[in-house]
N, C-alpha and C positions, 0 to 999 in steps of 0.2 A: 501495501501501500503508498503510498506515496502522497504527503506531506505538508502542510505548510507551514513553515512558519516561521518568515519577514515578509514585513511587503516596504522596499526601502523607496523612496525619491534619489529621484535627480533630475538634474534642469531638466528631462532629453524623454522621461519615460517616470514609471515606473514601473519595474521591477520586484518579482515574486523569489524569491526562497526554499526552494523543496528541498523536505529530503526524503533520498526515495529507497528504497529496499532492494540491494541485489540478494535473484534467488536464490534459492537454500543450497549450504549445503554440507549436508551428513555428519559430512569425519570430522573426528579430530580436532586437525587441521584448523581445516574450512571453521570448528565451530568456535573455536580462537581471533578467527577474525574479522572486524569489519563489516557491518554488513550493510551499511548505513555512508548513502554521499551526499556529498552536495548538488541542484544544479537548481539556477540562474531561470530565470527565462521574465517575457516582459509578460508584464498585471495580464495583458488583451491575452493572452496564450493560454491562463483559464477555465477550466470548462467550471461551469456554468454551479454542480456541485460543492463543485469546490470554493469554490470565493461566491458568492449569491448577489455582493456588495461591491461584486468588482468595474462592472458599466460604473454604477454611482462616481467609486473614486477615482475612476480614468477620467471623466467629466469632467470631475470638479479640479483635479490636478491641473488638466488639457483651458481651463479656463483663465485660469491663472497667468498664465505665459501669453493677457492680451490684457491688461488692464486699467480700465481711463479712470479710474478713481475708486475708495473704497466703500463699496455700495453694501448695501445690505447682503448680494450676491455675493460679493469679492468675501465678507466677511464669515461667510457663512461657510467659503469654501474653503477659506483658510483654516477654520478652527477643523474641516473636514479628515484634511487633508497632515495637520499637526496631530489626528487624533488616533486617525487607520491606519498611519508610516513610520516608517521611524530613517534620518537620514540613513543612506548603506556608507558604512567604513569606510568602503576601498577609494570614494569620490574622495575627492582631493579640490578642494574649495579653489585651488590656487592650477587650476586644468582645466577651469571654464573661463574663460578673460568676463563675464559681464555680475562672477558670485561677490565679489572685496570689494567693486568699483562702479557696482549700480547705485544710483543717486534711487533711492524714495522716496523719488519726488512724482507729480505728476502732472510740473507742471510748461512738458515738450509732448506732452499727450501718453497716452501709454505706455506702460512695463509692464514686462515678466519682472513677476514677484517666484519666480521658481528660481532659480539660484540665490537671493534672499533666503527661502527654506529650505536652505541644503547646505547650509552652517550655520553654530551660532551665533555669529554679533548677525547676520542677517535676519534671524531669527525672534534675538530680541529687539533691534530694529522694528516686524513691522505688530512683533504683539506688543512695544510702547506707543507705536499709530493708533492701534484696536483700541488700546483704557479699556474702557465700560459694556468697552461691543461685546468682550471675549466672555460666553456664557459661563464658563468654569470660575469664573474670578466670587462666582454668589457664594452665598452658606446657604443656601437652598437650593444650589446641581447641582444631581447625583451624577455629576464631569466629573474622574480622580483633580483637584486642584495642579498638582505636583508636571501637569502638563504645561502652567503658566510662570509660575512659581519657582521652579526647580530648569529654568535653562541650562545655567550653567555646570550644577551636578551633573545633567543627563549630557551632558559633551565631551566630561572627563573619565564619562564613565569607562572602561574596558574596553575598548574598538571588537572580543570578541562576546564577553558580553551579550553586546547591545546589539552583533548581529544575530547571536543566538535567540535571544528573551528577550531584550525589550520591547518588542512588539508583544507576545505573546498574552507579557504584562498592562498592557494600554488600561486595560480596565478597571484592574486590579488599586490599591490602595497604597499612598508609597511605603509603606510596611515590608507589604507584600515584596515591595520591589527589592528594600536595605536588609530580607528574610534571600531573597534569591539570592542578588551579588554577595553574601553571606557563603549562599555555599558555592558560586562559582571563584571563590576566594578560597573554599576552605579546600576542595578539590584540587585546586591551581590548575584550572581548567583551560585558559592562557593558554598554559603550556603543553592544555593535553584536546586539540581543534577536532578527533575521534570523538575523545567522548564525551564533551563539552554538541555537538551534535547527537547522537547520541539519546544525552540529559534531556536535551530542547525534544528530540521528536515525544521524550516522554514524556516535557511537563504539558505538550500542548495535547499528546491525544485524554493524558490523561487526568489528574486533577492535586489544583495548587500542593493541598493538603499532601496531600498523597507519596505525591517531591519529593515535597521538603524528608518522608516517614524516608523513601526507601534512597533517597542522598545523604542520606545519616549511617545507615546500611551497605553505604558504596562508600563513605569515610574506615572503616573499618576494616575496609579491602584491601590486600595490596594492590598499587598502582593498577600493575600487570594486571587483573583480575574485573578491574570496574567497568572494566567495556565487555567483560560479561555477564559480570550480573546484571546489567541493561537487557540486557539482551533479554536475557533468561525470561524477566521479569513484561518483559513487551509482547515476547510469544509466549508465556504462558496466558498476555490477556489481564495484568495482575497491576494495568498502571492506576486506577481508578477506588486504590483500597489496601490500607494499612498492611505493613508488614509484619507477622507476626518470629515472638524467638525462634522458633525454627526455621523459621528459612532464613532468618541473619545467624543464626550455628552454621545451619548448611551450605550456608553463599564462604564462611570468616574462612566453613574447617574445610573450601575447597571438595565440597562432596554436592557436586551438581545436578546427580540424579539424586539426591534424597533434595536439595534447595527444589528441582522441577515436581520433581514429586509435592511439596508441600504449599510448592507455588498453587499448583494446582487446585489442591485442593480447598484454598483459598477464591480463585472462582465458585463465582455462586453456574 
């Protein structure tokens, strides 16, 4: 199964980061290998079933390519894009001539706001201009306020965290972002991209609470066994269920047969 892990915004288009499952290899050597790979494609290439809101996001982003003024429509598009996408960690603002040089002024006519929304300085300029028009600033809003109040902190997050986890936390409270960041650091995912992708897949298909519990188990495993541990959880379909002591003990003991048996018992 292919899983949507993130939607990145770049000046030229929105892109989707996918986690794909390679064909099964039931040999002992195959079971120890990484079965998950990344694939980046235009968001427009995704099927409706994988991303039902795809067209709305694309329309919003395209509309920001030529903005004559900060109308309600433009404000709505900015808010939607900041909530539903994250800046591509691989995008270097200096590679896009207009990214840092763009004047945020409509005196000379319509402007392309997309480069501004692909770098921290530009984001802050746009949000400052929007002022109270940003709905997330209101106390009664259900939208997490960190999208508007923590732009500097977001820009300083590890690139791997922004790549694999930030998008999935878009509607979560800031406390959940901090917890997942702590997991990212404790598992040293910045230096383990394959494991990071596997945990991202676990977080995407499972519940946040269960993912945190499973990551607690992974922290007790030798680094060489962590990827295999995630694979067992995913293949058993236990991604939304908290681990038991038996599962933890079996994984730590590298008794993968017992681990598979204990995981099977967990799943209804």
